[in-house]
N, C-alpha and C positions, 0 to 999 in steps of 0.2 A: 504494500500500500504506500509506503514512504517513497518508493521509486516512481509511483504513478504521479505524485504531485509535481515533480520537476517536469515530467513529460506533459502533463496537463497545462502547466504554466507556459511551457514552450509552444505548445499547440495554440493556446489562447493568444499568445504574443504574435504568432505567425498569422492567425486569423485577423487580428486587429491591424497588423501591418498590411496585409493584403487588402483589407477593407479600406484603409487609408490610401493605399497606392491606387487601387482600382477606381475608387470614387473619391472626389474631393472631400465628400462627407457621406457618411452612412446615415445621416440624420433623416428620419422619415419625413415625408412630404408635409404632414400637418405642422411640423415644428420649424420648417425652413423659413417661413415668412414671419416668424415671431420676433418681436423686439425683446429687449432685455426684460427679464422678469424680476429684477432685483427689488423693485418697489413692492411687488406682491410678496416676496419673501420677507422683506423688512416689516411690512404691514402685518403679516401672519405671525411673525416672530420678532416683536419689537425688542426683546431682551437679548437676542442673538446678535453677535457681531457679524459684520460683512465677511470677515475672514472665516468665521465658523461656517457660514452658509456656503461660501465658495469652496472651502475645504470638503464639506459634505458632498456638494455637487461634483467636485473634481473626482472624488471616489466613485460616484455614480457613473459619470461619463467615461471614466477609465474602464470600469467593469463592463460597460456596454459598448465599448469600442468607438465612442464618439470623440471628436476633437475637443481638446481642452477649452478652446475659446467658444464652444457651443454650450457650455454648462448652464449659462443663464437663459437658454432657450426653453428650459424646463421650469415649470411653475410648481408651487406647493400643492396645487390641486390635481396634478397629473398622476393618474393611477399607474403604478409600475407595470402591471399586466398589460395595460393598453399600449404603453410604450413598447413593450416586448412584442405584442401582437402586430403593431405597426412595423416593427423591424422584421418580423417573421410572419407574414400574413398566411402562409401555408403551414399547416401543422406537419407537413412532410419534410420541411426544410430542416437540416441540422443547424443547431445554434452554436454560438461561440462561447458557451458556458457563462453567460452573463450573470444569471442569478447565483450560480455557484461562486463566481468571482466576487460578486458583491457580498454574498454571505460570508465568505472567508475574510474579506476586508472588515466587515462590521464586527465579526467575532474577534478578530485580532485587535482592532483599534478600540472597540467600545464594549466588548463582552456581550454583544447582542446576537441572539439566535434568530436570523431572518426567517427560518422555517416556522418558528412559532408565531410570527407576525403576518406572514404572507397570506394574502387573500386576493380575490379578484378586484377588490375595491381599495386596497392599501395604496395610499398616495405618497408621493415624495415628501410632502409636508408632514404627514403622520409619521413616516419613518424618521424624518429629521427630528420630530418631537421626541421620539424614543432615544435618539442619539443625544439630544440635549439633556434629557432626564438622566441618562447614564453618566453624564459628566458631573451631575450635582452631588 
C-alpha cells in the first residue's frame, strides 16, 4: 500500500500536467466567465483572512487540477459534486483522483475526514467552514 501512494501521486501529477498542457485551462464552461468571487467569500466568512481563503482555494484547485490563478472563480456556494460532474460529465470517464487528493490534503493539513462530510450538496463554503473550525 505504501508503494501505491508514490505511484498515485505521480499519476495524478502527470494527469494534471497533461490537462494543463493540452488545454489552457481545464476549468468547466460554467466557471470560465466568472469574475473574482473574493467578495462572496469575505461576505460569507467575515472573520477569515484573505490569505486563509486563498490558501483553502489553492488546495482545492490543486487537487482538481485547475490553474492557481483560477481559484477565485469558485464561490462558497458551489457544490463540490457539481464541480466534479462539470469536469467529468460522463460517468464512464476516468478521473484524476480529485476527491482522493483533496481528502489527503484536508486530512494532512487540518485533520478533516472528507469522506465523513461529502454529500451531493456539500459546498466549498461549508467545507471551508469545517477547515476554519478545525483551526480554532
